[in-house]
C-alpha positions as CSV (number, residue, x, y, z in Angstrom):
1,X,159.8,174.4,77.1
2,X,158.4,171.0,78.2
3,X,155.8,171.7,80.0
4,X,155.4,170.3,83.7
5,X,152.5,168.4,85.3
6,X,150.6,169.1,88.6
7,X,151.7,166.6,90.1
8,X,155.4,165.8,92.3
9,X,158.3,163.0,91.1
10,X,158.8,161.7,95.1
11,X,162.3,160.8,94.5
12,X,163.6,164.2,93.0
13,X,160.7,166.8,94.6
14,X,160.1,168.0,90.9
15,X,157.5,169.4,89.3
16,X,157.0,165.6,86.4
17,X,157.6,167.0,83.4
18,X,154.8,166.3,80.8
19,X,158.1,164.5,78.7
20,X,159.2,162.9,80.8
21,X,156.1,161.2,82.5
22,X,156.3,157.5,83.8
23,X,153.5,155.7,85.3
24,X,154.1,152.1,87.0
25,X,151.9,149.2,86.4
26,X,150.7,150.2,90.1
27,X,149.7,153.6,89.0
28,X,152.1,155.7,90.9
29,X,153.6,158.8,88.2
30,X,157.8,159.7,88.5
31,X,159.8,161.4,85.9
32,X,161.2,158.7,84.0
33,X,164.7,159.3,84.4
34,X,164.5,159.4,88.0
35,X,163.0,155.7,87.5
36,X,165.9,155.3,85.3
37,X,168.0,156.1,87.7
38,X,167.2,154.1,90.6
39,X,165.7,150.8,88.1
40,X,169.3,150.8,86.9
41,X,171.0,151.6,90.5
42,X,169.0,148.5,91.6
43,X,170.3,146.0,88.8
44,X,174.5,147.0,88.8
45,X,173.9,146.5,92.8
46,X,171.7,143.4,93.4
47,X,172.1,141.7,90.0
48,X,168.5,141.7,89.3
49,X,165.1,143.7,87.6
50,X,163.3,143.4,90.7
51,X,163.3,146.5,92.3
52,X,159.9,148.2,93.8
53,X,157.7,151.3,93.4
54,X,159.0,154.5,96.0
55,X,155.6,154.6,97.3
56,X,154.0,151.3,97.7
57,X,157.1,148.9,97.4
58,X,155.1,146.9,94.5
59,X,156.7,145.3,92.3
60,X,158.1,147.9,90.2
61,X,157.0,147.0,86.6
62,X,154.2,144.6,88.3
63,X,153.9,141.3,86.7
64,X,156.6,141.8,84.3
65,X,159.6,141.2,88.0
66,X,157.8,138.3,88.7
67,X,157.6,136.8,85.2
68,X,161.7,138.3,84.4
69,X,162.4,136.3,88.0
70,X,160.5,132.9,87.2
71,X,162.5,132.8,83.1
72,X,165.4,133.5,85.2
73,X,165.3,131.4,87.7
74,X,164.4,128.4,85.1
75,X,167.2,129.5,82.9
76,X,170.4,129.1,86.1
77,X,168.7,125.9,86.6
78,X,168.5,124.4,83.3
79,X,172.4,126.2,82.8
80,X,173.4,124.2,86.0
81,X,171.4,120.8,85.1
82,X,172.9,121.2,81.4
83,X,176.5,121.2,83.8
84,X,174.9,118.0,86.2
85,X,174.9,116.6,83.1
86,X,178.5,117.0,81.4
87,X,179.7,114.6,84.3
88,X,177.4,112.7,84.3
89,X,174.8,112.9,86.8
90,X,171.2,114.3,86.4
91,X,168.4,116.2,88.3
92,X,165.4,115.2,90.3
93,X,163.4,116.8,88.5
94,X,164.7,118.2,85.3
95,X,164.2,122.3,84.2
96,X,161.9,122.6,81.2
97,X,164.3,125.0,79.1
98,X,160.7,126.5,77.2
99,X,159.4,127.4,80.4
100,X,161.9,130.5,80.7
101,X,161.7,131.1,77.8
102,X,157.9,131.7,77.8
103,X,158.3,133.7,81.0
104,X,160.3,136.0,79.2
105,X,157.9,136.3,76.6
106,X,155.7,136.9,78.2
107,X,158.2,139.8,80.0
108,X,158.6,141.7,77.4
109,X,154.8,141.8,76.7
110,X,153.8,143.0,80.0
111,X,156.3,145.4,80.5
112,X,155.8,146.9,76.8
113,X,154.4,149.7,78.1
114,X,156.6,151.0,80.7
115,X,160.0,152.5,78.9
116,X,162.4,153.7,81.6
117,X,165.3,155.0,79.4
118,X,166.0,158.0,77.0
119,X,164.3,157.7,73.7
120,X,161.8,154.2,74.6
121,X,165.1,151.6,75.4
122,X,162.7,149.4,77.3
123,X,165.8,147.8,80.0
124,X,163.6,144.9,81.1
125,X,162.3,143.8,77.4
126,X,166.0,144.1,75.9
127,X,166.4,141.8,79.0
128,X,165.0,139.2,78.5
129,X,165.4,138.8,75.0
130,X,168.7,138.0,75.5
131,X,167.6,135.9,77.9
132,X,165.8,134.0,75.2
133,X,168.5,134.2,73.4
134,X,170.5,131.9,75.9
135,X,168.1,129.9,75.9
136,X,167.4,128.4,72.9
137,X,171.5,128.7,73.2
138,X,172.2,126.5,76.2
139,X,168.8,123.5,74.4
140,X,170.9,124.1,71.2
141,X,174.2,123.5,73.2
142,X,173.1,120.5,75.2
143,X,171.5,118.8,72.2
144,X,173.3,114.8,71.4
145,X,173.7,116.4,67.5
146,X,174.2,119.9,67.0
147,X,173.9,119.8,63.2
148,X,169.7,118.1,63.8
149,X,166.8,119.9,62.6
150,X,166.2,120.6,66.4
151,X,169.0,121.5,67.2
152,X,169.5,124.3,63.9
153,X,166.5,125.1,65.2
154,X,167.5,125.8,68.0
155,X,170.8,127.5,66.5
156,X,168.6,130.1,64.4
157,X,165.7,131.5,67.3
158,X,169.1,132.6,69.5
159,X,170.7,134.5,66.5
160,X,167.2,135.7,66.3
161,X,166.8,137.0,69.9
162,X,170.9,138.3,70.1
163,X,169.6,140.5,67.2
164,X,166.4,141.3,68.3
165,X,167.7,141.8,71.7
166,X,170.6,144.3,70.5
167,X,167.5,146.1,68.5
168,X,166.1,146.2,71.4
169,X,169.3,148.3,73.5
170,X,168.7,150.9,70.8
171,X,172.3,149.0,70.1
172,X,174.0,148.6,73.2
173,X,174.1,145.6,74.2
174,X,177.2,144.3,73.8
175,X,177.0,141.2,75.0
176,X,173.9,140.6,72.5
177,X,176.5,141.2,69.4
178,X,179.8,139.3,70.7
179,X,177.3,136.4,71.3
180,X,175.6,136.3,68.0
181,X,179.0,136.9,67.0
182,X,180.0,133.3,68.9
183,X,177.0,131.7,67.0
184,X,177.8,132.7,63.6
185,X,181.1,130.9,64.1
186,X,179.8,128.1,65.3
187,X,177.7,128.2,62.0
188,X,180.7,128.9,59.4
189,X,179.8,131.9,59.2
190,X,183.5,134.2,59.8
191,X,182.5,136.9,58.0
192,X,179.1,137.8,59.4
193,X,180.9,137.5,62.8
194,X,183.5,139.3,62.0
195,X,181.1,142.2,62.0
196,X,179.5,141.7,65.1
197,X,182.5,141.0,67.4
198,X,184.0,144.8,66.1
199,X,180.0,146.0,67.0
200,X,180.6,144.5,70.6
201,X,185.0,146.4,70.2
202,X,182.9,149.7,69.3
203,X,180.5,149.5,72.3
204,X,183.7,148.4,75.2
205,X,187.2,148.9,73.8
206,X,188.5,146.9,76.7
207,X,186.5,143.7,76.7
208,X,188.8,141.5,76.0
209,X,186.6,138.8,75.5
210,X,185.2,140.3,71.9
211,X,188.7,141.0,71.0
212,X,189.7,137.8,71.5
213,X,186.5,136.3,69.5
214,X,187.9,139.7,66.9
215,X,191.2,137.9,65.9
216,X,189.9,134.2,65.7
217,X,187.4,135.6,63.3
218,X,189.9,138.0,61.8
219,X,192.2,134.7,61.2
220,X,188.8,132.6,60.2
221,X,188.0,135.3,57.4
222,X,191.8,135.4,55.9
223,X,192.0,131.8,56.0
224,X,193.7,131.4,58.5
225,X,194.2,128.6,61.7
226,X,193.1,129.8,64.7
227,X,195.4,129.4,67.7
228,X,193.8,130.8,70.1
229,X,191.0,128.1,72.5
230,X,191.5,125.9,69.9
231,X,189.7,127.6,67.8
232,X,186.8,127.6,69.9
233,X,185.8,131.3,70.4
234,X,186.0,132.5,73.3
235,X,182.4,132.9,76.2
């Protein structure tokens, strides 16, 4: 039976088990499961990862929180910039997607020792890795020539990032699997794409995007011309 430390978790008011002990960057100690529950609840309600320590109100994951927010802000700005450019408009102060990639990479390093989920699952690191994939994919999609060497490198980096995000999520991130499948379809690799769409469907049978993409990939693999979304995978 796991032993409990003398410390009491200020969330559940129970003694903290040594095998469920989490020390935050601010040095306050809680049950890992309690922090994970709070972390997930905040993400679902606020759609971000900017939780706070229940004791001192410091950012829950310290510097990693700020880095994740910086990366998310830059990623959203770059996405908006791409949308405006499609309509012939430009921002006065353009966003550089490379800044977002660096912020998310630094976030992963900063949060590496603070996994909140079961079995060492680091939810923030997995989310940051997923966003790195989005960064590379957006830059690839915005390229003037999708077949250029630079664009193809971005495509490879996006696929690798999505694969790593799937691994970091303990193979629970259906969005990473679906996006990886979509990139593989664009690269003319429907057989591999079908595998990843199947993984996404297995994780969430109600995921209509993954199911639609799976049908498209299956048709490609059978040598049939897809009729959904003009032959493009659905995002």
